[in-house]
N, C-alpha and C positions, 0 to 999 in steps of 0.2 A: 290574116299572112303577110299583113303588109309589114309586121314584127319580124316575122321572118326574113321577108324581103329584105329590111333592114341589118338583120344578123346573118346574115350574106354578103351583105356588100361588105361592112364590115369585118368581121369571116378572110374576106377574102382579098381586100386592102392590106389587110393584115398577116398575111399568108399562113391562116387557122382553117382549122375546119369543123364545125359542129356537127354532133351529134344531139339530136331531139327527144325527148326522150315525153310521149307522152301516158301520162300517166292522172289515176280516176279517184276521188274517192267514193264512199263509201253509195250519196246516191247515184251517181251517176251508175255505179257500177249494176245496180240493181235493177236501174231501167230500162240496158242498156239488154242486161237477163231479163226480167219481165216484155219488152216488148218486142226481139231482135233488133231496133233500129237504135243508133245513133246520135247522136247531138250533131255531136264534129263531122260528119263527116264528109263533111269537106273542105274542111281542113286537109282528114285525110287524103283526099281526091287532091286536093293540093300539091301534100310536098311527095303524093306517087307522081303527076305530074312533072316535077321535080324532078324525079330521082333526085328527091336528102334523104339523108340514110336519118330513120328511127327509128323507136323502138318502139311499138305500142303495145300497153302493157292491157286494152279494154281485150285486144283480140286476145294475147294470153290467159287474161280471166274467163272471156269466153269459151275457150280452147279447155283448160282444165274441174273452168263448174259442170261443162260437159262428160269429163268421168267420173263424176259424184254422180250417186241418189239419194240427194239432200232438199231440203226448200234453201230458198232465197238467205232468209234467214240463218239459217246456218252454218252455209259459203262465205258472209258475208262478217261471223265472228270467230270464221276459221285464219283470218287476216288481218283485220281492223277493228280499232277500239278509241273508232276516234279518226284517227291515222295508224298508217300499218304497225301493227303487231310483231312482235320478232318473224314470227311467221312468213309473214308481209317482209318487213324489209330482204327473209332471205329470196322469199318469192320474184318477190322486184329485181335482188343482186344479181339469180340466175337471170331472170327475163333477160337483165342485160349487158353483160358477161360477153357472150359471142360476138353482137352490133359493134359493141366499145375494142376487143382484141382484132377483127374486120379490119378497122379505121389505124391502129398503131403498127407506123413505123420507125424500128422494126417492131414486128411484136414477141413479147415473153417468148422466151424459151420453154417451158412448158407450153406456147399453145402453138411453136409457132411452125410450120407448115412445109417450111425449105429443103425438107429429108438434111438438115444439116442437124448435129449431133452434139 
């Protein structure tokens, strides 16, 4: 959390904004699915309390897993081969996309919501 504070200070000094991405390997996802408890809950609470922009891939995976009637191991093999496989990369990109676009100014034309054509 101290590192996030330092990053935020640096970004503020340089007129930048940061989008944090909480990404996880297979064992952390497996553990969270099985126990329902996050090892990083204090970090999530910290980001929420500071109203910092972030994408939480753990929450996205939990929502995604809930749509299936498969084992945790079967779910893991859908997205990982030690690191994300192509399907996992696609999952990550689409999970991040909306939050990333939200932070862009101006937004890309294909995502602009100001009514301009």
